[in-house]
C-alpha positions in Angstrom: -2.9 26.8 56.9 -5.1 26.2 59.9 -3.4 25.5 63.1 -4.8 22.2 64.7 -3.8 22.4 68.2 -5.6 19.6 69.7 -7.8 19.9 72.8 -10.8 17.7 73.9 -13.6 19.4 71.9 -16.5 18.8 69.6 -16.5 20.6 66.3 -19.1 21.9 64.1 -18.8 22.6 60.4 -21.6 23.2 58.1 -21.5 21.4 54.8 -22.7 22.9 51.4 -26.2 22.3 50.3 -26.4 24.5 47.4 -25.9 23.9 43.7 -23.2 21.6 42.3 -19.9 22.9 41.5 -19.5 24.7 38.1 -20.0 22.7 35.0 -16.9 21.2 33.4 -16.0 21.7 29.6 -18.6 20.5 27.2 -18.2 17.3 24.9 -16.8 18.0 21.6 -19.1 16.8 18.9 -17.3 16.5 15.7 -19.9 15.7 12.8 -20.1 12.0 12.1 -18.3 10.8 15.2 -21.4 8.6 15.9 -22.7 5.8 13.7 -25.5 6.7 11.4 -27.9 3.8 12.8 -31.1 2.6 11.4 -33.4 1.0 13.7 -35.2 -2.0 12.5 -38.6 -0.5 14.0 -39.8 1.6 11.1 -41.7 5.0 11.8 -45.4 4.2 10.9 -47.3 7.1 9.5 -50.6 6.2 11.0 -48.8 5.9 14.6 -47.5 9.5 14.1 -50.9 10.8 13.0 -52.5 9.3 15.9 -49.6 10.9 18.1 -50.5 14.4 16.6 -54.1 13.9 17.3 -53.4 13.1 21.0 -51.0 15.9 21.5 -53.4 18.5 20.0 -55.9 17.7 22.6 -53.7 17.3 25.6 -53.3 20.0 28.1 -50.1 21.4 29.5 -50.5 19.6 32.8 -51.1 16.3 31.1 -48.0 16.8 29.1 -45.9 17.5 32.1 -47.4 14.6 33.9 -46.3 12.2 31.1 -42.6 13.2 31.5 -42.3 12.5 35.3 -42.0 9.0 36.7 -42.5 8.5 40.5 -41.6 5.5 42.7 -44.5 3.4 44.0 -43.2 3.8 47.5 -44.0 7.6 47.3 -47.3 7.7 45.4 -50.8 6.2 45.3 -53.1 5.4 42.5 -54.9 8.6 43.4 -51.8 10.6 42.7 -51.6 8.8 39.2 -55.3 9.9 38.7 -54.8 13.4 39.6 -51.3 14.2 37.9 -51.7 11.7 35.1 -48.3 10.5 35.2 -46.8 8.9 32.3 -45.1 5.9 34.2 -44.3 4.6 37.6 -41.3 2.6 38.8 -40.4 0.4 41.7 -37.0 1.1 42.8 -34.6 -1.5 44.3 -36.3 -1.2 47.9 -39.8 -0.5 46.8 -42.7 -3.1 46.4 -46.3 -3.4 46.2 -47.8 -2.4 49.5 -44.5 -1.9 51.1 -43.9 -5.7 51.3 -40.6 -6.8 49.6 -41.5 -10.5 50.1 -45.1 -10.3 49.1 -46.8 -12.5 46.7 -46.7 -12.1 43.0 -50.4 -11.5 43.1 -49.7 -8.1 44.9 -48.0 -6.9 41.9 -50.9 -7.5 39.4 -53.3 -6.1 41.8 -51.3 -2.8 42.2 -50.7 -2.7 38.4 -54.4 -2.9 37.9 -54.9 -0.2 40.4 -52.5 2.2 38.6 -54.0 1.4 35.2 -57.5 2.0 36.5 -56.4 5.3 38.1 -54.9 6.6 34.8 -57.9 5.5 32.7 -60.3 7.0 35.2 -58.7 10.3 35.1 -60.4 13.3 33.6 -58.5 13.7 30.4 -58.9 16.6 27.9 -58.6 14.1 25.1 -57.8 10.4 24.6 -57.0 8.4 27.8 -53.4 7.5 28.1 -52.4 4.4 30.1 -49.6 4.4 32.5 -46.7 2.0 32.1 -44.7 0.4 35.0 -40.8 0.1 34.9 -38.7 -2.3 37.0 -34.9 -3.3 37.4 -35.4 -6.8 36.2 -31.6 -7.1 35.7 -30.9 -10.7 36.0 -34.5 -12.1 35.6 -37.5 -10.6 37.4 -35.3 -10.2 40.3 -37.7 -8.2 42.6 -40.3 -10.7 42.7 -40.6 -13.9 45.1 -40.4 -17.2 43.2 -38.9 -15.5 40.0 -36.1 -17.3 38.1 -32.8 -15.6 38.8 -30.1 -15.7 36.2 -26.5 -15.1 36.7 -25.6 -11.5 36.6 -24.1 -10.1 33.4 -20.6 -10.7 34.4 -21.1 -14.4 34.5 -23.1 -14.3 31.3 -20.2 -12.5 29.6 -18.2 -15.7 30.2 -20.6 -18.0 28.3 -19.8 -16.2 24.9 -23.5 -17.4 23.9 -25.6 -14.8 22.3 -28.4 -17.3 21.6 -28.3 -18.1 25.4 -28.5 -14.4 26.2 -31.6 -14.1 23.8 -33.3 -16.9 25.8 -32.5 -15.1 29.3 -34.2 -12.0 27.8 -37.3 -14.1 26.6 -37.7 -15.8 30.2 -37.4 -12.5 32.0 -40.0 -10.9 29.8 -42.5 -13.7 30.2 -42.1 -13.7 34.1 -42.6 -9.9 34.2 -45.7 -10.0 32.1 -47.1 -12.6 34.5 -46.9 -9.9 37.2 -48.4 -7.0 34.9 -45.3 -4.9 34.3 -44.5 -3.3 31.1 -41.0 -2.2 31.1 -37.6 -3.4 32.3 -34.6 -1.1 33.0 -32.3 -3.6 31.2 -29.9 -4.4 29.4 -26.8 -2.7 31.0 -24.4 -2.3 28.3 -21.6 -0.7 30.3 -18.1 -1.7 29.2 -16.3 -2.0 32.5 -12.7 -0.7 32.5 -12.0 -0.4 36.4 -13.3 -3.4 38.4 -13.4 -1.3 41.7 -16.5 0.0 40.4 -19.5 -1.2 42.4 -21.6 -2.1 39.3 -18.9 -4.2 37.7 -21.3 -7.3 37.8 -23.8 -5.5 35.8 -21.5 -5.5 32.9 -20.9 -8.2 30.3 -17.3 -7.7 29.9 -14.3 -5.2 30.0 -14.1 -5.6 26.1 -16.5 -3.9 23.7 -16.8 -6.9 21.4 -18.8 -9.0 24.0 -21.1 -6.2 24.8 -21.5 -5.4 21.2 -22.4 -9.0 20.4 -24.8 -9.4 23.2 -26.7 -6.0 22.8 -29.1 -7.0 20.0 -29.7 -10.6 21.4 -30.9 -9.4 24.8 -32.9 -6.6 23.4 -34.6 -8.9 21.0 -35.2 -11.4 23.7 -37.0 -8.8 25.7 -39.1 -7.0 23.2 -39.2 -9.7 20.5 -37.6 -9.3 16.9 -38.6 -6.1 15.2 -40.7 -6.7 12.1 -42.3 -9.7 13.3 -45.6 -10.2 15.2 -43.7 -11.1 18.3 -42.3 -7.6 18.6 -43.7 -6.1 21.9 -46.5 -8.7 21.6 -47.8 -11.1 24.2 -45.1 -12.1 26.9 -42.7 -9.2 25.7 -41.7 -6.0 27.5 -40.1 -2.7 26.6 -36.3 -2.7 27.0 -33.9 -0.1 28.2 -30.3 0.3 27.1 -28.3 1.8 30.1 -26.5 3.9 31.1 -25.9 6.0 28.4 -22.9 6.6 28.3 -19.4 5.9 29.7 -20.5 4.7 33.4 -18.2 1.7 33.1 -15.0 4.1 32.5 -15.2 6.6 35.4 -11.8 7.6 37.0 -11.0 5.3 39.9 -13.9 3.2 39.1 -16.1 5.7 41.1 -19.8 5.1 40.8 -21.5 8.4 39.4 -18.1 9.7 38.6 -16.4 11.3 35.7 -15.3 9.4 32.4 -12.2 11.3 30.8 -12.3 9.3 27.5 -11.8 10.9 24.2 -14.6 11.2 21.7 -13.3 8.2 19.8 -12.8 6.0 22.9 -16.2 7.1 24.3 -17.8 5.8 21.0 -15.6 2.7 20.1 -15.3 1.4 23.8 -18.2 2.7 26.1 -20.7 3.3 23.1 -20.2 -0.2 21.7 -23.5 -1.7 22.6 -25.8 1.3 21.9 -25.8 1.0 17.9 -26.8 -2.8 17.7 -29.4 -2.2 20.6 -31.0 0.7 18.5 -30.7 -1.5 15.4 -32.3 -4.2 17.1 -35.3 -1.7 18.1 -34.7 -0.8 21.6 -37.4 1.6 22.8 -35.9 3.3 25.9 -32.4 4.5 26.7 -31.5 5.5 30.3 -29.1 8.4 30.9 -26.1 7.8 33.1 -25.4 9.3 36.6 -21.9 9.9 35.4 -20.0 12.7 33.7 -18.0 12.8 30.5 -15.1 15.1 30.8 -16.7 17.0 33.5 -20.1 17.4 32.0 -23.1 15.4 33.6 -24.6 13.2 31.1 -28.2 14.2 32.2 -27.4 17.8 31.3 -25.6 17.2 28.1 -27.3 18.2 24.9 -24.4 17.0 22.8 -24.8 13.5 24.0 -28.6 13.0 24.7 -29.7 14.9 21.6 -26.7 15.3 19.3 -25.1 11.9 19.6 -28.1 9.8 20.5 -31.1 11.3 18.7 -29.6 13.2 15.7 -26.6 11.1 14.9 -27.8 7.6 16.0 -31.4 8.3 14.8 -32.9 6.9 18.1 -36.6 7.8 18.1 -37.6 6.2 21.4 -37.8 7.8 24.9 -34.8 8.8 27.0 -35.3 8.2 30.7 -33.3 9.6 33.6 -31.7 7.6 36.5 -32.8 7.9 40.1 -33.0 11.7 40.7 -29.9 11.8 38.2 -31.4 15.4 37.0 -30.7 17.0 40.4 -26.9 16.3 40.0 -26.9 18.8 37.0 -25.2 22.1 37.8 -27.8 24.5 38.8 -30.5 21.9 39.2 -32.2 20.2 42.3 -34.3 17.1 42.4 -37.3 19.2 42.3 -36.3 21.5 39.3 -34.3 20.8 36.4 -35.3 22.6 33.0 -31.6 21.9 31.9 -32.2 18.1 31.6 -35.3 18.6 29.6 -33.6 20.9 27.3 -30.5 18.5 27.0 -32.9 15.8 25.6 -34.2 14.0 28.6 -37.8 12.8 27.9 -38.8 11.4 31.3 -37.6 12.3 34.8 -37.1 9.5 37.0 -38.3 11.3 40.1 -38.8 8.6 42.9 -39.5 10.8 45.8 -39.2 14.4 44.2 -42.2 14.1 41.7 -44.5 16.7 43.2 -42.1 19.7 43.4 -40.7 18.7 39.9 -44.1 18.5 38.5 -45.0 22.0 39.8 -41.7 23.7 38.7 -41.6 21.8 35.3 -45.1 23.2 34.6 -44.1 26.6 35.6 -40.9 26.4 33.5 -43.1 25.5 30.4 -45.3 28.2 31.1 -42.7 30.8 31.3 -40.9 29.6 28.2 -37.9 28.4 29.9 -38.6 24.9 28.6 -39.8 25.5 25.1 -43.1 23.9 24.2 -41.5 22.2 21.1 -39.3 20.4 23.4 -42.0 19.2 25.9 -44.0 18.1 22.7 -41.1 16.2 21.4 -40.5 14.4 24.7 -44.3 13.5 25.0 -44.3 12.3 21.3 -41.6 10.0 22.1 -43.3 8.6 25.3 -46.6 8.2 23.2 -44.7 6.5 20.3 -43.2 3.9 22.8 -46.5 3.4 24.4 -48.4 2.7 21.1 -45.6 0.5 19.7 -46.0 -1.6 22.9 -49.6 -1.8 22.4 -50.4 -0.6 25.7 -53.3 1.5 24.7 -55.1 -1.5 23.3 -54.0 -4.4 25.8 -56.5 -3.5 28.5 -55.6 -3.5 32.2 -52.7 -5.7 33.3 -54.6 -8.7 34.8 -56.5 -9.2 31.5 -53.4 -9.5 29.2 -51.9 -12.8 27.9 -50.0 -14.6 30.6 -51.0 -12.2 33.4 -51.6 -14.1 36.6 -50.1 -17.3 35.2 -48.1 -17.6 38.4 -47.0 -21.0 37.6 -44.7 -19.6 35.0 -42.7 -17.9 37.7 -39.7 -20.1 38.2 -41.2 -22.8 36.0 -39.0 -25.8 35.2 -38.6 -24.7 31.7 -37.4 -21.4 32.9 -35.0 -22.7 35.6 -33.5 -25.0 33.1 -32.6 -22.0 30.9 -31.1 -20.5 34.1 -29.2 -23.7 35.1 -27.5 -23.9 31.6 -26.5 -20.3 32.0 -24.9 -21.2 35.5 -22.9 -24.2 33.9 -21.7 -22.1 30.9 -20.8 -19.1 33.0 -18.5 -20.9 35.5 -14.7 -20.5 34.9 -12.1 -23.0 36.1 -9.0 -21.3 37.2 -7.1 -24.2 38.9 -7.3 -27.9 38.9 -4.3 -29.3 40.6 -3.6 -32.8 39.9 -7.0 -32.9 37.9 -8.9 -33.3 41.2 -12.0 -32.2 39.3 -14.4 -33.8 38.4 -15.1 -35.4 41.9 -16.6 -38.7 42.4 -20.3 -38.2 43.3 -20.2 -41.2 45.7 -17.7 -39.7 48.0 -18.0 -38.3 51.5 -18.2 -34.5 50.8 -17.9 -31.7 53.3 -19.5 -28.4 52.1 -18.3 -25.3 54.0 -18.3 -21.6 53.8 -20.8 -18.9 54.4 -21.9 -18.9 50.7 -22.7 -22.7 50.7 -26.3 -22.6 51.7 -27.2 -18.9 51.1 -29.1 -18.2 47.9 -29.0 -14.4 48.7 -25.2 -14.4 48.7 -25.0 -16.5 45.4 -27.5 -14.0 43.7 -25.9 -10.8 44.8 -27.4 -7.4 44.6 -30.6 -6.5 42.9 -32.3 -9.4 44.3 -35.7 -8.9 46.2 -34.0 -5.8 47.7 -31.7 -3.1 46.3 -28.6 -4.4 48.0 -29.7 -8.0 48.0 -29.6 -8.0 51.7 -32.1 -8.6 54.5 -33.6 -12.0 52.9 -33.1 -15.6 53.7 -33.4 -18.8 51.9 -37.1 -19.0 52.7 -37.7 -16.1 50.6 -36.5 -18.0 47.4 -39.2 -20.6 46.9 -38.0 -23.2 44.2 -34.6 -21.9 44.3 -31.6 -24.1 44.9 -28.6 -23.2 47.1 -25.2 -24.5 46.0 -25.2 -26.9 48.9 -28.7 -28.0 47.9 -27.3 -28.9 44.5 -24.4 -30.6 45.6 -26.5 -32.8 48.1 -28.8 -33.8 45.3 -26.0 -34.9 43.1 -24.2 -36.7 45.9 -27.2 -38.4 47.3 -28.3 -39.6 44.0 -24.9 -41.4 43.6 -24.9 -42.9 47.0 -22.4 -40.4 48.6 -22.9 -38.2 51.5 -22.9 -34.3 51.6 -22.5 -32.7 54.9 -23.1 -28.8 55.5 -20.6 -27.4 58.0 -20.4 -23.7 57.6 -17.2 -23.4 59.8 -15.7 -26.5 58.3 -15.9 -28.6 61.5 -16.5 -32.4 61.1 -16.5 -35.7 62.8 -15.6 -38.3 60.3 -12.9 -37.0 58.1 -14.4 -36.3 54.5 -12.9 -37.4 51.1 -13.0 -33.9 49.9 -14.2 -30.4 50.9 -16.0 -27.8 48.8 -15.8 -24.4 50.3 -18.1 -21.7 49.0 -17.1 -18.1 49.9 -16.8 -14.7 48.5 -18.3 -11.3 48.5 -21.6 -10.4 50.4 -24.4 -8.6 48.2 -24.1 -5.1 47.3 -25.4 -2.8 44.5 -24.3 0.4 43.0 -22.0 2.9 44.9 -22.0 0.7 47.9 -19.9 -1.8 46.2 -17.0 0.8 45.2 -13.8 -0.5 46.4 -10.5 1.0 47.0 -8.3 -1.9 45.9 -9.0 -5.5 44.3 -7.9 -7.3 47.4 -10.6 -9.7 48.5 -11.6 -9.4 52.1 -8.7 -7.3 53.3 -10.0 -6.8 56.8 -11.4 -10.4 57.5 -9.1 -13.5 56.5 -11.7 -16.1 57.8 -12.2 -17.7 54.6 -8.6 -18.0 53.9 -8.2 -19.5 57.6 -10.8 -22.0 56.7 -9.2 -23.0 53.4 -5.9 -23.4 55.3 -7.3 -25.3 58.1 -8.8 -27.9 55.9 -5.7 -28.2 53.7 -3.5 -28.8 56.8 -5.7 -31.6 57.8 -4.9 -33.3 54.5 -8.4 -32.8 53.0 -8.5 -32.0 49.2 -10.0 -28.5 48.9 -12.2 -27.1 46.1 -13.0 -23.5 46.2 -16.0 -22.1 44.6 -15.7 -18.3 44.8 -18.6 -15.9 44.7 -17.9 -12.3 43.4 -19.2 -9.4 41.5 -15.7 -8.9 39.8 -12.4 -10.5 39.7 -10.4 -10.1 42.9 -6.8 -10.6 44.1 -7.1 -14.1 45.8 -3.6 -15.3 45.5 -3.5 -16.7 49.1 -6.9 -18.4 48.6 -5.8 -20.0 45.2 -2.6 -21.2 47.0 -4.8 -23.0 49.6 -7.0 -24.5 47.2 -6.6 -27.7 45.0 -9.1 -26.5 42.6 -10.6 -23.0 42.1 -13.8 -22.2 40.3 -14.8 -18.6 39.8 -18.6 -18.8 40.0 -19.3 -15.0 40.1 -23.0 -14.4 41.0 -24.9 -17.6 39.7 -28.5 -16.7 40.7 -31.2 -19.1 42.0 -30.0 -22.3 40.3 -27.1 -23.5 42.5 -27.6 -27.1 40.9 -25.7 -25.6 37.9 -22.6 -25.4 40.2 -22.9 -29.1 41.2 -23.4 -30.0 37.6 -19.8 -29.0 36.9 -18.1 -30.5 39.9 -19.0 -34.2 39.8 -18.4 -37.2 37.5 -21.4 -39.2 36.2 -22.0 -42.8 37.4 -19.9 -44.1 34.3 -17.0 -42.0 35.5 -17.1 -39.3 33.1 -17.5 -35.6 33.6 -21.3 -34.8 33.5 -20.4 -31.4 32.0 -17.2 -29.9 31.0 -16.1 -26.2 31.8 -16.9 -23.7 28.9 -16.7 -20.4 30.6 -13.9 -18.0 29.4 -13.0 -14.8 31.6 -14.8 -11.7 30.1 -12.7 -9.8 32.6 -9.0 -10.0 33.3 -7.9 -11.4 36.6 -5.3 -9.4 38.7 -2.0 -10.6 39.7 -1.8 -7.9 42.3 -4.2 -6.1 44.6 -3.2 -2.7 43.1 -3.5 -4.0 39.6 -6.4 -1.7 38.2 -7.4 -0.7 35.5 -6.4 -4.0 34.0 -7.8 -4.4 30.6 -7.0 -6.5 27.4 -4.9 -4.4 25.1 -3.2 -2.3 27.8 0.4 -1.4 27.2 1.5 -2.8 30.5 -1.1 -5.8 30.4 0.2 -8.3 32.9 -2.7 -10.4 34.5 -2.7 -13.5 36.6 -5.3 -14.9 34.3 -5.8 -13.1 30.9 -9.1 -12.2 29.3 -10.5 -15.4 27.7 -8.8 -17.7 30.1 -10.7 -20.8 31.2 -9.6 -24.4 31.9 -11.3 -27.4 30.5 -10.9 -30.8 32.1 -8.7 -31.9 29.4 -6.2 -28.8 30.4 -3.3 -29.2 32.7 -4.7 -27.3 35.7 -1.6 -26.8 37.8 -0.7 -23.4 39.1 2.7 -22.4 40.6 2.6 -20.9 44.1 1.6 -17.3 43.9 3.0 -14.4 45.6 0.9 -13.4 48.7 2.7 -10.1 49.2 0.5 -7.2 49.6 1.7 -4.1 47.6 2.4 -1.2 50.0 -0.6 1.2 50.5 -3.4 -1.3 49.4 -5.0 -1.9 53.0 -8.7 -0.8 53.1 -7.8 1.2 56.3 -9.4 4.5 55.1 -11.0 5.3 58.5 -14.5 5.0 57.1 -16.9 3.7 59.7 -20.0 4.2 57.5 -20.1 5.7 54.2 -21.9 5.5 50.8 -24.7 3.5 52.4 -22.7 0.7 54.1 -20.3 -0.2 56.9 -17.1 -1.9 56.1 -17.0 -5.6 55.1 -17.8 -7.8 58.1 -19.0 -4.8 60.4 -22.5 -4.4 61.5 -25.0 -1.7 62.4 -27.0 -2.6 65.4 -30.0 -1.0 67.3 -30.9 -1.9 71.1 -33.1 -0.7 73.6 -31.5 -0.4 77.2 -31.5 -3.9 78.8 -33.1 -5.4 75.8 -31.6 -7.6 72.8 -29.5 -6.1 70.2 -31.0 -6.1 66.6 -28.2 -6.3 63.8 -29.5 -4.6 60.7 -28.1 -6.2 57.6 -30.1 -4.2 55.1 -31.4 -0.6 55.1 -34.1 -0.8 57.6 -35.1 -2.2 61.1 -36.0 -1.6 64.6 -35.5 -2.5 68.3 -37.7 -5.1 69.8 -39.9 -2.6 71.4 -39.8 -0.3 68.4 -38.5 2.8 70.2 -35.7 3.1 67.9 -36.2 2.6 64.0 -33.8 3.2 61.0 -34.4 3.3 57.4 -32.6 4.2 54.2 -32.7 7.9 53.0 -31.0 9.8 50.1 -28.3 12.4 50.6 -26.1 12.4 47.5 -27.3 9.2 46.1 -30.0 6.5 46.5 -30.2 5.5 50.1 -26.5 6.4 50.9 -27.6 7.6 54.4 -29.5 6.2 57.3 -32.6 8.0 59.2 -32.8 7.2 62.8 -36.1 7.9 64.8 -36.2 7.6 68.6 -39.8 7.8 69.8 -39.0 9.1 73.2 -40.4 6.0 75.1 -37.1 5.0 76.6 -33.3 4.7 76.2 -32.1 3.2 72.9 -28.8 3.2 71.0 -27.6 2.8 67.4 -24.1 1.6 67.1 -21.6 0.2 64.6 -19.4 -2.8 65.6 -16.2 -3.6 64.1 -15.2 -7.0 62.8 -12.6 -7.1 65.3 -11.4 -4.7 67.9 -9.4 -1.6 66.3 -6.2 -0.3 67.8 -6.4 3.5 67.3 -4.1 4.4 70.1 -1.6 5.9 67.6 -4.2 7.9 66.0 -5.4 9.2 69.5 -2.2 10.7 70.2 -2.4 12.6 66.9 -5.0 15.0 65.7 -7.8 12.7 64.5 -11.5 13.0 65.4 -14.7 10.9 65.1 -16.4 12.9 62.4 -20.3 12.5 61.6 -22.3 14.1 58.8 -25.7 14.6 60.0 -29.2 16.3 59.5 -31.6 17.1 62.3 -35.2 16.6 61.4 -36.7 16.6 64.9 -34.6 18.3 67.6 -33.8 16.2 70.7 -36.0 16.3 73.7 -33.4 14.9 76.0 -29.7 14.4 76.3 -27.8 12.7 73.5 -24.5 10.9 73.5 -21.9 10.1 70.9 -19.4 7.6 71.7 -17.3 4.6 71.0 -16.8 1.4 73.1 -18.6 2.5 76.2 -17.1 6.0 76.4 -19.1 9.1 75.2 -19.5 12.8 75.3 -22.8 14.8 75.2 -23.9 16.3 71.9 -27.4 17.2 72.6 -26.7 21.0 72.7 -25.1 20.8 69.2 -28.1 18.8 67.7 -30.4 21.4 69.2 -28.4 24.4 67.7 -28.2 22.7 64.3 -30.6 24.0 61.6 -33.5 21.6 61.0 -33.3 19.9 57.6 -29.6 21.1 56.8 -26.7 18.8 56.6 -23.9 19.7 58.8 -21.0 17.8 60.6 -19.9 17.3 64.2 -16.3 16.0 65.1 -15.2 14.8 68.5 -11.5 14.5 68.9 -10.5 10.9 69.8 -8.8 12.2 72.8 -12.0 13.1 74.3 -13.2 9.3 74.2 -9.9 8.3 75.7 -10.2 10.8 78.5 -13.8 9.3 78.9 -12.4 5.9 79.6 -12.1 4.1 76.2 -9.3 1.7 75.7 -8.2 2.9 72.5 -6.1 -0.2 71.8 -9.4 -2.2 71.7 -12.3 -0.4 70.0 -14.9 -2.9 69.3 -17.7 -0.4 68.8 -16.2 2.6 67.1 -19.6 4.5 66.8 -22.5 4.8 69.2 -25.3 7.4 69.6 -27.9 7.2 72.2 -30.9 9.1 73.7 -33.9 8.4 75.8 -35.8 11.4 74.3 -37.3 12.0 71.0 -34.9 12.7 68.0 -35.0 12.2 64.3 -31.7 12.2 62.7 -30.2 11.5 59.4 -26.5 10.2 59.2 -24.6 10.0 56.0 -21.0 9.6 56.8 -19.0 8.5 59.9 -15.3 8.4 59.8 -11.9 9.0 61.6 -10.4 12.1 60.2 -8.7 15.5 60.7 -11.3 18.1 61.4 -9.9 21.5 60.3 -12.2 23.8 62.3 -11.5 25.5 65.6 -12.1 23.5 68.8 -13.5 24.4 72.1 -14.6 21.6 74.5 -15.5 17.9 74.8 -19.2 18.3 74.1 -22.1 20.0 75.6 -25.7 19.4 76.5 
């Protein structure tokens, strides 16, 4: 055991950058464990013969190009012409010409450029068009002006497969308008631990809902197999994802391990795949996660044995964002193991060049058998031929292409508004306060009231759904906008006041609040307590309630959360989840008509169980100790008695989120902020992944370390002093920790060494670290740790740390940071910093 005698020092410890840990035990694959599925898309002899002819004339280089999918943010049309890639994608933070809020016409223009590049290449045989894939996961959500549907967790509450089919139809139609071919949807995860940051992407905790929706959404996107509409005009290739088990990882950890038995993997987590394949889904995406210790991207038993052999899937298997690089023995630039396991197309957003060269070498050496490469290319060509991309012509010439009036059209928004109405779940209606009189004086409060980005959640224009404002959603309606329209039409008044202040006392207050947007691992949580560190929403509810104003809460969230205190402070409580662009659908449910009747009654029934305690997870229907606050399937109507007894607000021991993390998994804690500032200049708060100071002397962008954009890359240009900092929601008292053995620990990578002094600090006190940064190996991740006593000795008030992290220099420096935390640093200590 290492002795940790504390002295004021900075500590250096190198982190491993080698291969992943040893592979766990392989998946048992008893014969017949997976269903023998028959796709409704028949194998066509003429198509197979054409594939044979194309393959026979393709060079090895062309075949390897087909199995690699780069991101549009890292390639050009010239690269597509040179390497003859089979596909491109736009990731959550990439968009045509680097403009995330650019016009829809940019998408068509770039789609044409990629198509022209592929068709203008010097092919050995037949020219093969490139296809473009995108995460259209709740509508065509990357494009300004598109219709945004409720996220899947809300759609699960509707119990309406016909509506789900129409959601798919609208999404496909709007994608085709912008020239795209392929959506990475639907997500068929069965979510068993709501701490998972992707919970809202799942329809339900129960496999029955997922099973009932899978064929409907696939048919909506692709058209019904066996008919002329299948992959015809206005349709796109669908992708069932993420195969398999991503919703059942231990602790709800994104990209974690699912320990399920083979039977549970099939019956729970695999529930949606058989109906999706039967409906003719043409692509399936491999999961980042592991199953009993084996990464799915490297599992032949799952990708080939279960999916292709037993379930008879004859489409293409695509990877997730550099997911192949997580397979033991692989890197992002080299992974023969994934191809041999059954992956047909690498998603290689920024690793494509090295991956192309290494894969080509592995085929030539025989490490990747030519028969496996040919099978992968055959599957890609089969999907392309079925989709008609060989004969459709360039994207701008296809039916519906450039019909921008269809983006967010009245017809499409009507479908989304219906989906909002049917997805809302009424949890409390004390004294039947709802529906409200529309001619009342209505106060609308809360930071979600007039915030379309917040009501839409992650995967909305940007990956995390952050960094955008209402002006980026033309044609959309905020929840306040919908309320104002309904109230004004009835002769009432609707007043927006985010903080709940008012002049004349209102008849009722509608408070819209909840989780800020997030996506993937950034949304992973330790507990299900809503806003453990920030009780401003609860304070607002209590303030209005204490003033004698009836309070209606509209709660925005990507999962059920422990909100006992907020429920107690509300007369009515509506779980709205993430309704998308049509906030008017919320107003539809809250007010009476002019005749005094409810305009619409609540239909939504919970597709996830609602916790009674913050530590109550996993919590799923059928559990032996099942004891939710609101069970799966709960949902009041106006005819029901909506009274709720006062709930316990006691927080179970150990559920606080004080885990010492200042920055981790690509985010700061809820309510905290990353800031950039020039010396003497204004502070720029960075809500998303990228930004700069007013002068541009310090810039930040997202960068990958372990996962997509889980780190930040800071560049000082050397033109003057500038500081990056993280400010806490409210000052921290870490005086007790200072007297112990804790340090401020930062994981970092130096890309350009500093040319001047560099300081690491908190709340005005700092220590020099320039020497350590200059001594670090360029391009290698390592760690630095400064004992908290060093900052105390430098003058920090450890009882009031408002800014727990700063890093500053006036010189040039390029530095990536992936984790900042308060932790024990178990390495020898010397002194408090050095230059």
